[in-house]
C-alpha positions as CSV (number, residue, x, y, z in Angstrom):
1,M,-9.3,6.3,-39.9
2,F,-8.2,4.5,-36.5
3,T,-8.6,0.7,-35.3
4,G,-9.0,1.8,-32.0
5,I,-5.4,0.4,-30.4
6,I,-4.3,3.4,-28.5
7,E,-0.1,4.5,-28.6
8,E,0.2,6.6,-25.9
9,L,-1.2,8.6,-23.0
10,G,-0.7,11.8,-23.3
11,K,-1.4,15.1,-21.5
12,V,-2.3,18.4,-21.9
13,S,-0.2,20.8,-21.7
14,S,-3.1,23.9,-22.0
15,V,-6.9,24.8,-23.6
16,E,-7.2,28.3,-24.9
17,Q,-10.1,29.6,-25.8
18,S,-10.7,31.0,-29.0
19,G,-14.3,32.6,-28.9
20,E,-16.4,29.5,-29.5
21,N,-13.8,27.1,-30.7
22,A,-10.8,25.8,-28.9
23,R,-6.7,24.9,-29.2
24,V,-5.2,21.8,-27.6
25,V,-2.0,21.5,-26.7
26,I,-1.1,17.9,-25.8
27,E,2.2,16.4,-24.4
28,A,3.1,13.4,-26.4
29,H,6.1,11.5,-27.7
30,T,5.6,8.4,-29.6
31,V,2.4,10.1,-31.7
32,T,4.9,12.7,-32.8
33,Q,7.4,10.9,-34.0
34,D,6.5,10.2,-37.9
35,T,3.6,13.0,-37.7
36,K,3.7,15.8,-39.7
37,H,1.8,19.5,-40.0
38,G,-2.0,18.3,-40.8
39,D,-1.9,14.5,-39.8
40,S,-4.7,13.1,-38.3
41,I,-4.8,12.0,-34.4
42,A,-7.6,10.5,-32.9
43,V,-7.7,12.4,-29.0
44,N,-9.7,10.5,-26.7
45,G,-11.5,9.2,-29.6
46,V,-12.2,12.4,-31.5
47,C,-10.3,12.8,-34.6
48,L,-8.3,16.0,-35.0
49,T,-5.8,18.3,-36.7
50,A,-2.3,17.8,-35.4
51,L,-0.7,21.7,-35.8
52,D,2.7,22.9,-34.3
53,V,4.1,19.4,-34.2
54,L,7.1,19.2,-32.2
55,P,9.1,15.9,-30.5
56,D,7.4,16.2,-27.3
57,S,4.5,18.1,-28.0
58,F,1.2,18.7,-30.9
59,A,-1.5,21.5,-30.9
60,A,-5.7,20.9,-32.0
61,D,-8.2,23.0,-32.7
62,V,-11.5,22.1,-31.8
63,S,-15.0,23.3,-33.1
64,R,-17.2,24.6,-31.1
65,E,-19.4,21.4,-32.7
66,T,-16.7,19.2,-31.2
67,L,-16.9,20.4,-27.9
68,D,-20.2,20.1,-27.2
69,R,-20.6,16.4,-28.5
70,S,-17.6,15.1,-27.2
71,T,-15.9,15.4,-23.9
72,L,-13.3,17.4,-25.2
73,G,-14.9,20.7,-24.1
74,R,-14.4,19.4,-20.3
75,L,-10.2,18.8,-20.9
76,R,-8.2,21.0,-18.4
77,S,-4.6,21.2,-18.2
78,G,-2.5,17.9,-16.9
79,T,-5.9,15.8,-17.9
80,P,-4.9,12.2,-19.5
81,V,-5.4,11.6,-23.0
82,N,-5.8,8.2,-25.2
83,L,-3.6,9.2,-28.2
84,E,-3.4,7.1,-31.8
85,R,-2.3,8.2,-35.2
86,A,-4.2,7.7,-38.1
87,V,-4.1,4.5,-39.7
88,T,-1.7,3.2,-42.7
89,P,-2.3,1.2,-45.8
90,A,0.3,-1.4,-43.5
91,T,-1.1,-1.3,-40.0
92,R,-2.8,-4.4,-38.9
93,L,-6.2,-3.8,-38.0
94,G,-5.6,-4.8,-34.4
95,G,-8.9,-3.3,-33.0
96,H,-11.9,-2.6,-35.4
97,I,-13.0,0.5,-37.6
98,V,-12.8,3.3,-36.0
99,Q,-13.3,6.6,-37.5
100,G,-12.9,9.3,-34.8
101,H,-16.2,10.5,-34.7
102,V,-18.0,10.7,-31.5
103,D,-21.4,9.3,-31.4
104,A,-22.8,10.0,-28.0
105,R,-21.3,10.8,-24.5
106,G,-21.9,7.7,-22.6
107,T,-21.0,7.2,-18.2
108,F,-18.0,5.6,-16.7
109,V,-20.0,4.0,-13.5
110,S,-17.6,1.6,-12.1
111,A,-14.4,-0.6,-12.7
112,V,-14.2,-3.8,-10.5
113,D,-10.6,-5.2,-10.1
114,H,-10.5,-8.8,-10.2
115,G,-6.6,-8.8,-9.6
116,G,-5.2,-7.8,-12.3
117,S,-8.2,-7.4,-14.9
118,W,-11.1,-4.8,-14.5
119,T,-14.7,-5.3,-15.5
120,V,-15.6,-1.5,-16.6
121,R,-19.5,-0.7,-16.8
122,I,-20.4,2.6,-19.1
123,A,-23.6,3.6,-19.1
124,Y,-25.6,5.0,-22.5
125,P,-27.8,6.5,-23.6
126,A,-31.1,5.2,-25.2
127,E,-29.7,7.0,-28.9
128,V,-27.3,4.6,-29.2
129,A,-28.7,1.5,-27.4
130,R,-29.7,-0.1,-31.3
131,Y,-26.2,-0.2,-32.4
132,L,-24.5,-2.1,-29.3
133,V,-24.8,-6.1,-29.6
134,F,-23.4,-8.5,-27.2
135,K,-20.2,-9.6,-28.2
136,G,-19.8,-6.7,-30.6
137,S,-18.2,-3.4,-30.7
138,V,-17.6,-0.5,-29.8
139,A,-15.1,2.4,-29.1
140,V,-15.0,3.8,-25.6
141,E,-12.6,7.0,-25.4
142,G,-11.1,5.8,-28.7
143,I,-10.1,2.2,-27.3
144,S,-11.2,-0.5,-29.3
145,L,-13.3,-2.9,-26.9
146,T,-16.2,-5.8,-26.7
147,I,-19.1,-5.5,-24.7
148,A,-18.6,-8.6,-22.3
149,N,-22.7,-7.9,-20.9
150,L,-25.3,-5.9,-22.4
151,T,-28.6,-4.4,-20.6
152,D,-31.0,-1.5,-21.1
153,D,-29.3,1.0,-19.9
154,H,-25.5,0.2,-19.2
155,F,-22.6,-2.7,-20.6
156,E,-19.6,-3.8,-19.4
157,I,-16.1,-4.6,-21.2
158,A,-13.5,-6.6,-19.7
159,V,-10.2,-4.7,-19.8
160,I,-6.9,-6.4,-19.2
161,P,-3.5,-5.0,-17.5
162,K,-2.2,-3.5,-21.0
163,T,-5.1,-1.8,-21.5
164,W,-5.4,-0.3,-17.9
165,E,-2.0,1.1,-17.8
166,V,-1.8,2.6,-21.5
167,T,-4.9,4.5,-21.4
168,N,-7.0,6.9,-19.5
169,F,-9.3,4.5,-17.9
170,S,-7.4,4.5,-14.8
171,H,-7.6,8.0,-14.1
172,L,-11.9,7.8,-14.8
173,Q,-14.0,8.4,-11.5
174,P,-17.4,7.2,-11.0
175,N,-19.8,10.0,-13.5
176,D,-17.2,11.1,-15.5
177,A,-18.4,11.2,-19.3
178,V,-16.7,9.2,-21.6
179,N,-17.3,9.6,-25.9
180,L,-18.7,6.5,-27.2
181,E,-18.4,5.8,-31.3
182,V,-20.7,2.9,-32.6
183,D,-19.4,0.0,-35.0
184,V,-19.7,2.2,-38.2
185,I,-21.0,-0.9,-40.1
186,A,-24.3,-1.1,-38.2
187,K,-25.0,1.9,-38.7
188,Y,-24.4,1.4,-42.4
189,V,-26.8,-1.7,-42.5
190,E,-29.3,0.5,-40.5
191,R,-29.4,3.3,-43.4
192,I,-29.0,0.8,-46.2
193,M,-32.4,-1.0,-44.9
194,A,-34.2,2.0,-44.2
195,V,-33.6,3.1,-47.7
196,S,-33.5,-0.2,-49.6
197,G,-37.6,0.0,-50.8
198,G,-37.2,3.5,-52.6
199,V,-33.6,2.2,-54.1
200,H,-35.5,-1.1,-55.5
201,A,-37.7,1.3,-56.7
202,R,-35.3,3.6,-58.6
203,S,-33.4,0.3,-60.3
204,H,-36.8,-0.6,-61.4
205,P,-38.6,2.2,-63.3
206,P,-42.3,1.5,-63.7
207,D,-43.9,0.2,-67.4
208,E,-44.8,3.2,-69.3
209,G,-46.6,0.9,-71.8
210,N,-43.9,1.3,-74.5
211,H,-44.3,-2.5,-76.1
């Protein structure tokens, strides 16, 4: 689990295809400090298993499913990536609960500079519309953000200078794809409501006349 607070802007060193899968090597210095082989690191919001951890890099294997569903299939040598280590029981929850499971790919539409802060517009696909709410949380490229404006096809987020500086937002161009993860609480609520009738019926078996 993650919080969506980016710790470091890493850089892809290499991408090696292996059949339908890929191995990515990422240059990093902060997230590797106490990371062990097999630990989880979010890369642009995708939970990956760190392998071959060195002081200045780590590798990760990426499956076909992840390559297809997320933007990791478009990584190239030199691509900047947002990095976050998994939380611990003592970690401050500075953002919101982020699983590192991408729900959909959105599109970076624009970024308007307001003299140090930015309004970023992200277009989203219809399948995640029901999970997005005004002033609610959403993860974009692994960054925990608050929806400041919401329409039927896009949302806007206010980005402070620190976030702009330490994430890949400043490197994105219009029409670039971005990873989206909606608030997991919304998905659980939807599921509970969808099956609540069946759960209620099972918890109260029908009267079989045994009096």
